[in-house]
GUKOL-738052 format. One record per residue (C-alpha): residue number from 1; residue in one letter; x, y, z. Coordinates in nm, 2 decimals. Layout:
<node resi="NUM" resn="a" x="X" y="Y" z="Z"/>
...
***
This chain:
<node resi="1" resn="m" x="6.56" y="9.62" z="11.78"/>
<node resi="2" resn="s" x="6.72" y="9.95" z="11.68"/>
<node resi="3" resn="n" x="7.03" y="9.96" z="11.46"/>
<node resi="4" resn="q" x="7.23" y="10.07" z="11.76"/>
<node resi="5" resn="h" x="7.17" y="9.73" z="11.92"/>
<node resi="6" resn="k" x="7.12" y="9.51" z="11.61"/>
<node resi="7" resn="f" x="7.47" y="9.58" z="11.46"/>
<node resi="8" resn="s" x="7.67" y="9.66" z="11.77"/>
<node resi="9" resn="g" x="7.89" y="9.40" z="11.94"/>
<node resi="10" resn="t" x="8.06" y="9.13" z="11.73"/>
<node resi="11" resn="g" x="7.95" y="9.07" z="11.37"/>
<node resi="12" resn="v" x="8.13" y="8.79" z="11.19"/>
<node resi="13" resn="a" x="8.22" y="8.79" z="10.82"/>
<node resi="14" resn="i" x="8.16" y="8.42" z="10.78"/>
<node resi="15" resn="i" x="8.39" y="8.20" z="10.57"/>
<node resi="16" resn="t" x="8.26" y="7.97" z="10.30"/>
<node resi="17" resn="p" x="8.40" y="7.62" z="10.35"/>
<node resi="18" resn="f" x="8.48" y="7.42" z="10.03"/>
<node resi="19" resn="n" x="8.51" y="7.05" z="9.98"/>
<node resi="20" resn="s" x="8.83" y="6.92" z="9.82"/>
<node resi="21" resn="d" x="8.66" y="6.95" z="9.47"/>
<node resi="22" resn="l" x="8.60" y="7.31" z="9.57"/>
<node resi="23" resn="s" x="8.22" y="7.27" z="9.58"/>
<node resi="24" resn="i" x="8.06" y="7.44" z="9.88"/>
<node resi="25" resn="d" x="8.08" y="7.22" z="10.19"/>
<node resi="26" resn="f" x="7.74" y="7.27" z="10.35"/>
<node resi="27" resn="n" x="7.81" y="7.03" z="10.64"/>
<node resi="28" resn="s" x="8.11" y="7.23" z="10.76"/>
<node resi="29" resn="l" x="7.91" y="7.55" z="10.70"/>
<node resi="30" resn="e" x="7.64" y="7.43" z="10.94"/>
<node resi="31" resn="k" x="7.91" y="7.34" z="11.19"/>
<node resi="32" resn="q" x="8.06" y="7.69" z="11.16"/>
<node resi="33" resn="i" x="7.72" y="7.86" z="11.20"/>
<node resi="34" resn="e" x="7.65" y="7.67" z="11.53"/>
<node resi="35" resn="h" x="8.01" y="7.73" z="11.64"/>
<node resi="36" resn="l" x="7.96" y="8.10" z="11.61"/>
<node resi="37" resn="i" x="7.60" y="8.14" z="11.74"/>
<node resi="38" resn="s" x="7.67" y="7.92" z="12.05"/>
<node resi="39" resn="n" x="7.97" y="8.13" z="12.13"/>
<node resi="40" resn="n" x="7.77" y="8.46" z="12.16"/>
<node resi="41" resn="i" x="7.85" y="8.64" z="11.84"/>
<node resi="42" resn="n" x="7.58" y="8.91" z="11.76"/>
<node resi="43" resn="y" x="7.52" y="8.88" z="11.39"/>
<node resi="44" resn="l" x="7.65" y="8.72" z="11.07"/>
<node resi="45" resn="v" x="7.78" y="8.89" z="10.75"/>
<node resi="46" resn="v" x="7.74" y="8.67" z="10.45"/>
<node resi="47" resn="l" x="7.91" y="8.70" z="10.11"/>
<node resi="48" resn="g" x="8.19" y="8.93" z="10.23"/>
<node resi="49" resn="t" x="8.55" y="8.92" z="10.12"/>
<node resi="50" resn="t" x="8.61" y="8.66" z="10.39"/>
<node resi="51" resn="g" x="8.34" y="8.44" z="10.24"/>
<node resi="52" resn="e" x="8.52" y="8.44" z="9.90"/>
<node resi="53" resn="s" x="8.21" y="8.59" z="9.73"/>
<node resi="54" resn="v" x="8.41" y="8.71" z="9.43"/>
<node resi="55" resn="t" x="8.48" y="8.35" z="9.32"/>
<node resi="56" resn="q" x="8.12" y="8.22" z="9.35"/>
<node resi="57" resn="s" x="7.85" y="8.20" z="9.08"/>
<node resi="58" resn="e" x="7.52" y="8.37" z="9.13"/>
<node resi="59" resn="t" x="7.36" y="8.03" z="9.18"/>
<node resi="60" resn="e" x="7.61" y="7.94" z="9.45"/>
<node resi="61" resn="k" x="7.55" y="8.27" z="9.62"/>
<node resi="62" resn="d" x="7.17" y="8.21" z="9.63"/>
<node resi="63" resn="e" x="7.21" y="7.86" z="9.76"/>
<node resi="64" resn="l" x="7.46" y="7.98" z="10.03"/>
<node resi="65" resn="v" x="7.23" y="8.27" z="10.15"/>
<node resi="66" resn="n" x="6.92" y="8.04" z="10.16"/>
<node resi="67" resn="f" x="7.11" y="7.77" z="10.35"/>
<node resi="68" resn="i" x="7.24" y="8.03" z="10.61"/>
<node resi="69" resn="k" x="6.90" y="8.19" z="10.65"/>
<node resi="70" resn="e" x="6.74" y="7.85" z="10.72"/>
<node resi="71" resn="k" x="7.01" y="7.73" z="10.96"/>
<node resi="72" resn="v" x="7.03" y="8.06" z="11.15"/>
<node resi="73" resn="n" x="6.65" y="8.06" z="11.18"/>
<node resi="74" resn="k" x="6.63" y="8.42" z="11.30"/>
<node resi="75" resn="r" x="6.85" y="8.35" z="11.60"/>
<node resi="76" resn="v" x="7.09" y="8.64" z="11.50"/>
<node resi="77" resn="p" x="7.06" y="8.92" z="11.24"/>
<node resi="78" resn="i" x="7.20" y="8.85" z="10.89"/>
<node resi="79" resn="v" x="7.38" y="9.11" z="10.68"/>
<node resi="80" resn="l" x="7.43" y="9.05" z="10.31"/>
<node resi="81" resn="g" x="7.75" y="9.17" z="10.13"/>
<node resi="82" resn="m" x="7.64" y="9.35" z="9.82"/>
<node resi="83" resn="g" x="7.89" y="9.58" z="9.65"/>
<node resi="84" resn="s" x="8.00" y="9.67" z="9.30"/>
<node resi="85" resn="n" x="8.20" y="9.93" z="9.10"/>
<node resi="86" resn="n" x="7.91" y="9.93" z="8.85"/>
<node resi="87" resn="t" x="7.64" y="10.14" z="9.03"/>
<node resi="88" resn="q" x="7.36" y="10.07" z="8.78"/>
<node resi="89" resn="a" x="7.42" y="9.69" z="8.79"/>
<node resi="90" resn="l" x="7.41" y="9.69" z="9.17"/>
<node resi="91" resn="v" x="7.09" y="9.90" z="9.18"/>
<node resi="92" resn="e" x="6.93" y="9.65" z="8.94"/>
<node resi="93" resn="k" x="7.05" y="9.35" z="9.15"/>
<node resi="94" resn="i" x="6.91" y="9.51" z="9.47"/>
<node resi="95" resn="k" x="6.57" y="9.56" z="9.30"/>
<node resi="96" resn="k" x="6.57" y="9.19" z="9.21"/>
<node resi="97" resn="t" x="6.68" y="9.05" z="9.55"/>
<node resi="98" resn="d" x="6.45" y="8.89" z="9.79"/>
<node resi="99" resn="f" x="6.54" y="9.04" z="10.13"/>
<node resi="100" resn="t" x="6.33" y="8.81" z="10.34"/>
<node resi="101" resn="g" x="6.53" y="8.72" z="10.65"/>
<node resi="102" resn="i" x="6.80" y="8.98" z="10.57"/>
<node resi="103" resn="d" x="6.85" y="9.27" z="10.81"/>
<node resi="104" resn="a" x="7.09" y="9.49" z="10.62"/>
<node resi="105" resn="i" x="7.34" y="9.50" z="10.33"/>
<node resi="106" resn="l" x="7.71" y="9.57" z="10.37"/>
<node resi="107" resn="s" x="7.82" y="9.76" z="10.07"/>
<node resi="108" resn="v" x="8.19" y="9.82" z="9.99"/>
<node resi="109" resn="a" x="8.31" y="10.15" z="9.83"/>
<node resi="110" resn="p" x="8.34" y="10.12" z="9.46"/>
<node resi="111" resn="y" x="8.68" y="9.96" z="9.38"/>
<node resi="112" resn="y" x="8.92" y="9.98" z="9.10"/>
<node resi="113" resn="n" x="8.77" y="10.28" z="8.90"/>
<node resi="114" resn="k" x="8.87" y="10.53" z="9.17"/>
<node resi="115" resn="p" x="8.57" y="10.76" z="9.19"/>
<node resi="116" resn="t" x="8.59" y="11.11" z="9.35"/>
<node resi="117" resn="q" x="8.41" y="11.17" z="9.68"/>
<node resi="118" resn="e" x="8.11" y="11.31" z="9.49"/>
<node resi="119" resn="g" x="8.11" y="10.99" z="9.28"/>
<node resi="120" resn="i" x="8.12" y="10.78" z="9.60"/>
<node resi="121" resn="y" x="7.83" y="10.99" z="9.75"/>
<node resi="122" resn="q" x="7.62" y="10.95" z="9.43"/>
<node resi="123" resn="h" x="7.69" y="10.57" z="9.42"/>
<node resi="124" resn="f" x="7.56" y="10.52" z="9.78"/>
<node resi="125" resn="k" x="7.27" y="10.76" z="9.72"/>
<node resi="126" resn="a" x="7.16" y="10.54" z="9.44"/>
<node resi="127" resn="i" x="7.19" y="10.23" z="9.66"/>
<node resi="128" resn="s" x="7.00" y="10.40" z="9.94"/>
<node resi="129" resn="e" x="6.72" y="10.49" z="9.71"/>
<node resi="130" resn="a" x="6.69" y="10.13" z="9.58"/>
<node resi="131" resn="s" x="6.74" y="9.93" z="9.90"/>
<node resi="132" resn="p" x="6.44" y="9.82" z="10.11"/>
<node resi="133" resn="v" x="6.68" y="9.73" z="10.40"/>
<node resi="134" resn="s" x="6.94" y="9.91" z="10.61"/>
<node resi="135" resn="i" x="7.28" y="9.98" z="10.46"/>
<node resi="136" resn="i" x="7.62" y="9.95" z="10.63"/>
<node resi="137" resn="l" x="7.89" y="10.14" z="10.43"/>
<node resi="138" resn="y" x="8.22" y="9.95" z="10.40"/>
<node resi="139" resn="n" x="8.54" y="10.16" z="10.38"/>
<node resi="140" resn="v" x="8.85" y="9.95" z="10.31"/>
<node resi="141" resn="p" x="9.10" y="10.15" z="10.10"/>
<node resi="142" resn="g" x="9.36" y="9.87" z="10.11"/>
<node resi="143" resn="r" x="9.13" y="9.67" z="9.89"/>
<node resi="144" resn="t" x="8.94" y="9.93" z="9.69"/>
<node resi="145" resn="s" x="9.21" y="10.20" z="9.62"/>
<node resi="146" resn="s" x="8.96" y="10.46" z="9.73"/>
<node resi="147" resn="n" x="8.89" y="10.60" z="10.07"/>
<node resi="148" resn="i" x="8.55" y="10.72" z="10.18"/>
<node resi="149" resn="s" x="8.64" y="11.04" z="10.36"/>
<node resi="150" resn="a" x="8.49" y="11.13" z="10.70"/>
<node resi="151" resn="e" x="8.31" y="11.41" z="10.53"/>
<node resi="152" resn="t" x="8.15" y="11.18" z="10.27"/>
<node resi="153" resn="t" x="8.05" y="10.92" z="10.54"/>
<node resi="154" resn="l" x="7.89" y="11.19" z="10.75"/>
<node resi="155" resn="r" x="7.71" y="11.34" z="10.45"/>
<node resi="156" resn="l" x="7.56" y="11.00" z="10.37"/>
<node resi="157" resn="a" x="7.48" y="10.93" z="10.73"/>
<node resi="158" resn="h" x="7.29" y="11.26" z="10.77"/>
<node resi="159" resn="d" x="7.12" y="11.25" z="10.43"/>
<node resi="160" resn="f" x="6.98" y="10.89" z="10.42"/>
<node resi="161" resn="k" x="6.79" y="10.73" z="10.70"/>
<node resi="162" resn="n" x="6.86" y="10.38" z="10.58"/>
<node resi="163" resn="i" x="7.24" y="10.43" z="10.58"/>
<node resi="164" resn="v" x="7.27" y="10.32" z="10.94"/>
<node resi="165" resn="a" x="7.64" y="10.23" z="11.00"/>
<node resi="166" resn="v" x="7.99" y="10.23" z="10.86"/>
<node resi="167" resn="k" x="8.25" y="9.95" z="10.88"/>
<node resi="168" resn="e" x="8.57" y="10.14" z="10.89"/>
<node resi="169" resn="a" x="8.88" y="9.95" z="10.79"/>
<node resi="170" resn="s" x="9.10" y="10.25" z="10.68"/>
<node resi="171" resn="g" x="9.32" y="10.21" z="10.99"/>
<node resi="172" resn="d" x="9.31" y="10.59" z="11.02"/>
<node resi="173" resn="f" x="9.22" y="10.67" z="11.38"/>
<node resi="174" resn="s" x="9.18" y="11.04" z="11.31"/>
<node resi="175" resn="q" x="8.93" y="10.97" z="11.03"/>
<node resi="176" resn="v" x="8.72" y="10.73" z="11.25"/>
<node resi="177" resn="m" x="8.72" y="10.99" z="11.54"/>
<node resi="178" resn="y" x="8.59" y="11.26" z="11.31"/>
<node resi="179" resn="i" x="8.30" y="11.04" z="11.20"/>
<node resi="180" resn="i" x="8.22" y="10.95" z="11.57"/>
<node resi="181" resn="k" x="8.24" y="11.32" z="11.66"/>
<node resi="182" resn="d" x="7.98" y="11.45" z="11.41"/>
<node resi="183" resn="k" x="7.76" y="11.15" z="11.33"/>
<node resi="184" resn="p" x="7.38" y="11.13" z="11.38"/>
<node resi="185" resn="d" x="7.30" y="10.97" z="11.72"/>
<node resi="186" resn="d" x="7.15" y="10.66" z="11.57"/>
<node resi="187" resn="f" x="7.44" y="10.60" z="11.32"/>
<node resi="188" resn="i" x="7.70" y="10.35" z="11.44"/>
<node resi="189" resn="v" x="8.06" y="10.31" z="11.36"/>
<node resi="190" resn="l" x="8.21" y="9.96" z="11.34"/>
<node resi="191" resn="s" x="8.57" y="9.85" z="11.34"/>
<node resi="192" resn="g" x="8.68" y="9.67" z="11.02"/>
<node resi="193" resn="e" x="9.01" y="9.57" z="11.17"/>
<node resi="194" resn="d" x="9.04" y="9.30" z="11.44"/>
<node resi="195" resn="a" x="9.36" y="9.42" z="11.59"/>
<node resi="196" resn="l" x="9.23" y="9.78" z="11.63"/>
<node resi="197" resn="t" x="8.89" y="9.70" z="11.77"/>
<node resi="198" resn="l" x="8.98" y="9.75" z="12.14"/>
<node resi="199" resn="p" x="9.13" y="10.10" z="12.10"/>
<node resi="200" resn="l" x="8.86" y="10.20" z="11.86"/>
<node resi="201" resn="i" x="8.59" y="10.10" z="12.11"/>
<node resi="202" resn="s" x="8.76" y="10.33" z="12.36"/>
<node resi="203" resn="a" x="8.72" y="10.61" z="12.11"/>
<node resi="204" resn="g" x="8.35" y="10.53" z="12.06"/>
<node resi="205" resn="v" x="8.29" y="10.26" z="11.80"/>
<node resi="206" resn="s" x="8.01" y="10.03" z="11.87"/>
<node resi="207" resn="g" x="8.16" y="9.69" z="11.78"/>
<node resi="208" resn="v" x="8.33" y="9.51" z="11.49"/>
<node resi="209" resn="i" x="8.27" y="9.31" z="11.18"/>
<node resi="210" resn="s" x="8.54" y="9.04" z="11.25"/>
<node resi="211" resn="v" x="8.74" y="8.78" z="11.06"/>
<node resi="212" resn="v" x="8.92" y="8.64" z="11.37"/>
<node resi="213" resn="a" x="8.59" y="8.56" z="11.55"/>
<node resi="214" resn="n" x="8.54" y="8.29" z="11.29"/>
<node resi="215" resn="a" x="8.81" y="8.10" z="11.47"/>
<node resi="216" resn="l" x="8.78" y="8.24" z="11.82"/>
<node resi="217" resn="p" x="8.42" y="8.36" z="11.86"/>
<node resi="218" resn="k" x="8.40" y="8.33" z="12.24"/>
<node resi="219" resn="e" x="8.73" y="8.51" z="12.31"/>
<node resi="220" resn="f" x="8.67" y="8.78" z="12.07"/>
<node resi="221" resn="s" x="8.30" y="8.84" z="12.16"/>
<node resi="222" resn="d" x="8.40" y="8.85" z="12.53"/>
<node resi="223" resn="m" x="8.67" y="9.11" z="12.46"/>
<node resi="224" resn="v" x="8.42" y="9.33" z="12.27"/>
<node resi="225" resn="q" x="8.15" y="9.30" z="12.54"/>
<node resi="226" resn="f" x="8.40" y="9.38" z="12.82"/>
<node resi="227" resn="a" x="8.52" y="9.69" z="12.63"/>
<node resi="228" resn="l" x="8.16" y="9.80" z="12.55"/>
<node resi="229" resn="n" x="8.08" y="9.77" z="12.92"/>
<node resi="230" resn="n" x="8.39" y="9.98" z="13.01"/>
<node resi="231" resn="n" x="8.57" y="9.69" z="13.17"/>
<node resi="232" resn="y" x="8.90" y="9.76" z="13.00"/>
<node resi="233" resn="t" x="9.10" y="9.56" z="13.25"/>
<node resi="234" resn="e" x="8.95" y="9.23" z="13.13"/>
<node resi="235" resn="a" x="8.92" y="9.35" z="12.77"/>
<node resi="236" resn="k" x="9.29" y="9.43" z="12.75"/>
<node resi="237" resn="k" x="9.39" y="9.09" z="12.89"/>
<node resi="238" resn="i" x="9.20" y="8.92" z="12.60"/>
<node resi="239" resn="h" x="9.32" y="9.17" z="12.34"/>
<node resi="240" resn="y" x="9.69" y="9.11" z="12.42"/>
<node resi="241" resn="s" x="9.65" y="8.74" z="12.44"/>
<node resi="242" resn="l" x="9.51" y="8.74" z="12.09"/>
<node resi="243" resn="l" x="9.72" y="9.01" z="11.93"/>
<node resi="244" resn="e" x="10.00" y="8.78" z="11.78"/>
<node resi="245" resn="f" x="9.74" y="8.53" z="11.66"/>
<node resi="246" resn="i" x="9.54" y="8.81" z="11.48"/>
<node resi="247" resn="d" x="9.86" y="8.94" z="11.31"/>
<node resi="248" resn="t" x="9.96" y="8.58" z="11.20"/>
<node resi="249" resn="l" x="9.61" y="8.52" z="11.06"/>
<node resi="250" resn="f" x="9.65" y="8.80" z="10.80"/>
<node resi="251" resn="v" x="10.02" y="8.75" z="10.72"/>
<node resi="252" resn="e" x="9.94" y="8.54" z="10.41"/>
<node resi="253" resn="g" x="9.61" y="8.71" z="10.33"/>
<node resi="254" resn="n" x="9.24" y="8.66" z="10.42"/>
<node resi="255" resn="p" x="9.07" y="8.41" z="10.44"/>
<node resi="256" resn="a" x="9.37" y="8.17" z="10.39"/>
<node resi="257" resn="g" x="9.48" y="8.23" z="10.75"/>
<node resi="258" resn="v" x="9.14" y="8.20" z="10.92"/>
<node resi="259" resn="k" x="9.05" y="7.89" z="10.72"/>
<node resi="260" resn="e" x="9.38" y="7.73" z="10.83"/>
<node resi="261" resn="a" x="9.29" y="7.81" z="11.19"/>
<node resi="262" resn="l" x="8.95" y="7.65" z="11.14"/>
<node resi="263" resn="s" x="9.11" y="7.34" z="10.99"/>
<node resi="264" resn="i" x="9.34" y="7.31" z="11.29"/>
<node resi="265" resn="k" x="9.03" y="7.33" z="11.51"/>
<node resi="266" resn="g" x="8.86" y="7.06" z="11.30"/>
<node resi="267" resn="i" x="8.57" y="7.27" z="11.17"/>
<node resi="268" resn="t" x="8.65" y="7.28" z="10.80"/>
<node resi="269" resn="e" x="8.93" y="7.19" z="10.56"/>
<node resi="270" resn="n" x="9.15" y="7.47" z="10.43"/>
<node resi="271" resn="n" x="9.03" y="7.47" z="10.07"/>
<node resi="272" resn="l" x="9.04" y="7.80" z="9.88"/>
<node resi="273" resn="r" x="8.94" y="7.89" z="9.53"/>
<node resi="274" resn="l" x="9.21" y="8.04" z="9.30"/>
<node resi="275" resn="p" x="9.37" y="8.29" z="9.29"/>
<node resi="276" resn="l" x="9.38" y="8.24" z="9.67"/>
<node resi="277" resn="v" x="9.60" y="7.95" z="9.80"/>
<node resi="278" resn="p" x="9.65" y="7.80" z="10.15"/>
<node resi="279" resn="v" x="9.91" y="7.94" z="10.38"/>
<node resi="280" resn="s" x="10.27" y="7.81" z="10.40"/>
<node resi="281" resn="k" x="10.39" y="7.53" z="10.64"/>
<node resi="282" resn="e" x="10.55" y="7.80" z="10.86"/>
<node resi="283" resn="t" x="10.23" y="8.00" z="10.90"/>
<node resi="284" resn="h" x="10.04" y="7.68" z="10.97"/>
<node resi="285" resn="q" x="10.28" y="7.58" z="11.25"/>
<node resi="286" resn="k" x="10.27" y="7.93" z="11.40"/>
<node resi="287" resn="l" x="9.89" y="7.94" z="11.40"/>
<node resi="288" resn="k" x="9.88" y="7.59" z="11.56"/>
<node resi="289" resn="n" x="10.12" y="7.69" z="11.84"/>
<node resi="290" resn="l" x="9.93" y="8.02" z="11.90"/>
<node resi="291" resn="l" x="9.60" y="7.84" z="11.91"/>
<node resi="292" resn="e" x="9.73" y="7.59" z="12.17"/>
<node resi="293" resn="k" x="9.86" y="7.88" z="12.38"/>
<node resi="294" resn="i" x="9.52" y="8.07" z="12.36"/>
***
C-alpha cells in the first residue's frame, strides 16, 4: 500500500486509559481499539500527545506498543510517536527500536529550545538517516513554540524519500496551501486540527490525525470519507453537527476532554496523570448533552 493510501483518511491519536491507581488499563485499551477499528478508522497513532506519552516510563511505553500491535494484528497500520528536542538521543533511540509491526513514526518538531529553520531541517535529516520506516513530520507550534515553515517542510519532503507526510496543526491555512502547492506527488498533507479538517480537505489535504475520532470514530471517519470523495453536502452536515462538540472537547485541554467523552460513553474512566486533571463539572455536563444530541 502506498503512503498516499496508507496514511490518508482518518488516523486516530489513541488515548491511554488508566485505572484509578493510574496504572495502564489494558482492558479499556482493548475496548477502545475495537471501538475504533470496527468504526472504520484508517490507522492508529500510538504514544502521541493524546496518549499522554510524556508521563509514561520507557517500560510502560514498550508494554503499551506491544499490546496494541498484538490486538490490532495488522488490521490497520500503526504509527509510533517518536519526538525529542535532543536530536542525538532520538537518533540513538530510533536505532535501538524494533519496528516490527510499525508502519511509520510521527515526529514532532523539536520543542522548547526554539531551533532555527536550518536547525529543524538538520534535526529531521538526522532522523531520516536513522529511521528504517516512513516518517510523518508533526508541526504544532502551539505546543512546541517553533513553526516548521512551508519552505522547510517542502525541503524535507523533496530531499528525503522516507519523509512521506506532514501533520499540520499550525492553523495557518496559507502555510498549508503552500505545502500542498509545491509538494512532491507522493507526499501527503494531513490535518492536525479536527475542526479544520473539512475545509483543509477541500484545499487538498489527504486526511487527518484526529483526537475527536477517539470518541466519535464513525461520524468523523464518515465525514472525512465523504469529503475525500467530493461529497461536500454530506460532509458538511456531519462537520456542523460535530463542531460544538469538537470545540468543547478542547476547552480544558487534551486529552482531558476526550477521556471525559469516552467515560460518558462507558469505554474508559477519565483518569489522567498529573499535571493533567479531569475537566470541570460544567464541561462534563456540556459534553454529555452534546453527545446525546449527536
